[in-house]
Every structure is written in structure tokens, then in C-alpha cells.
C-alpha positions in Angstrom: 111.5 84.3 81.8 110.0 82.1 83.9 111.4 81.1 87.1 110.9 77.0 88.2 109.5 78.3 91.5 107.0 79.8 89.7 106.0 77.2 86.3 105.5 74.5 89.5 102.9 76.7 91.1 101.3 77.5 87.5 101.5 73.6 87.3 99.5 72.9 90.0 97.4 75.8 89.3 96.8 74.3 85.5 96.1 70.6 86.8 93.4 72.4 89.8 91.6 74.7 87.6 92.2 73.8 84.2 91.6 76.4 81.9 90.7 76.2 78.2 91.6 79.2 76.5 93.5 81.5 78.7 96.1 80.7 82.0 94.2 83.2 84.2 90.1 83.2 82.6 87.5 85.2 84.7 84.7 84.0 86.2 82.9 82.8 83.7 85.8 81.8 81.4 87.6 84.3 79.6 90.0 87.6 79.0 90.6 88.7 82.1 89.1 93.1 81.6 92.1 94.9 82.7 89.9 96.8 85.5 89.9 93.2 86.9 93.7 92.6 86.5 93.5 96.2 88.3 92.0 94.6 91.5 94.1 91.6 91.9 96.9 93.8 91.8 95.6 96.5 94.5 94.0 93.7 96.7 97.7 92.1 96.3 99.4 95.3 97.3 97.6 95.9 100.2 97.8 92.2 101.8 101.8 93.2 101.4 101.3 96.4 103.2 103.3 98.0 99.6 101.6 101.9 100.2 104.1 103.4 97.6 101.6 104.5 94.5 102.5 101.3 92.2 101.1 100.6 88.8 101.6 96.9 86.8 103.9 98.5 84.9 105.5 98.3 88.2 106.5 95.1 88.3 108.4 94.7 85.1 110.7 98.2 86.3 111.3 96.0 89.2 112.6 92.6 87.8 114.7 94.7 85.5 116.0 96.2 88.4 116.8 93.2 90.7 118.2 91.6 87.4 120.6 94.9 87.2 121.1 94.5 91.3 122.2 91.2 90.3 124.6 91.7 88.3 123.3 91.3 85.2 124.1 92.5 82.0 122.2 95.6 80.7 122.4 94.3 77.6 120.7 90.8 78.2 117.8 93.0 80.5 117.7 94.5 77.0 116.9 91.7 75.0 114.8 90.7 77.1 112.5 93.5 77.8 112.2 93.6 74.4 113.9 96.7 73.1 115.8 97.8 70.6 117.0 100.6 72.1 120.2 100.8 75.2 118.9 104.1 75.7 115.5 102.9 77.1 117.3 100.4 79.5 119.1 102.8 80.6 116.6 104.1 83.0 117.1 101.7 85.4 120.3 102.3 85.6 119.9 105.1 88.1 116.8 104.0 90.2 119.8 101.7 92.0 122.4 102.2 93.7 122.9 98.9 95.6 126.5 97.6 95.1 127.9 101.3 95.0 129.9 100.6 97.7 131.6 98.2 96.5 132.9 99.9 93.4 136.7 100.5 94.0 139.1 103.1 92.3 141.3 100.9 89.5 144.2 103.2 90.7 144.1 101.5 94.3 144.7 97.9 92.8 147.8 99.9 92.0 151.1 99.4 94.1 152.8 103.1 94.5 
């Protein structure tokens, strides 16, 4: 799922760098090595002053958690992530507690 803002940035990037085979190509063209992607990621973490130990996979987990916190149904998140089992997606439900203070007991709506 690509955000509209990211698409605008990617179009600008594409016009400027004119990649031939891969959207993000290495210095001499071709596919980036895993180690290069990891170095770029670590540099970005440093620039953002993020000291927590995270991996590139953390981006995927954060995306899913933010979707959940913004009210996206877990079944949609499961589909977006390509999980065949809802149990795999349910790991994100224990990560977030955002909105817990907004949950009301249905009994409180009764006039008794």
C-alpha cells in the first residue's frame, strides 16, 4: 500500500535518477546488496535519533501497528501483510494499547 505522498516523491526521484532495472539501483546500477540496505537503514535511524534496537522488518511491524491503532480491521491488515492465518496478524494486537481508555463497557450505556 503506497501513500499518495510517497508516490509524489517517487515520481520526482524517478524523473531525476531514471533507474533502468530497479527503482533503487546501486552506485553502478543493479540491485542493492542486503548489506547496503542495512547500512542505509542504520544511517536513517541515527539521523532520526532512534536508539531502540530495530530491524528493517520493524518497519513492516510498525506499519501494521499504526494501521491497527488507526482503526483498520485486523482482517484487512492480515490481507495487506499476506498472512494466511489470522493468528499471525494477531501478534500486533498485544503491541498496542492506544485507545484502551476510550473503550466503554456496554453496561454503562444501560439506564439502570
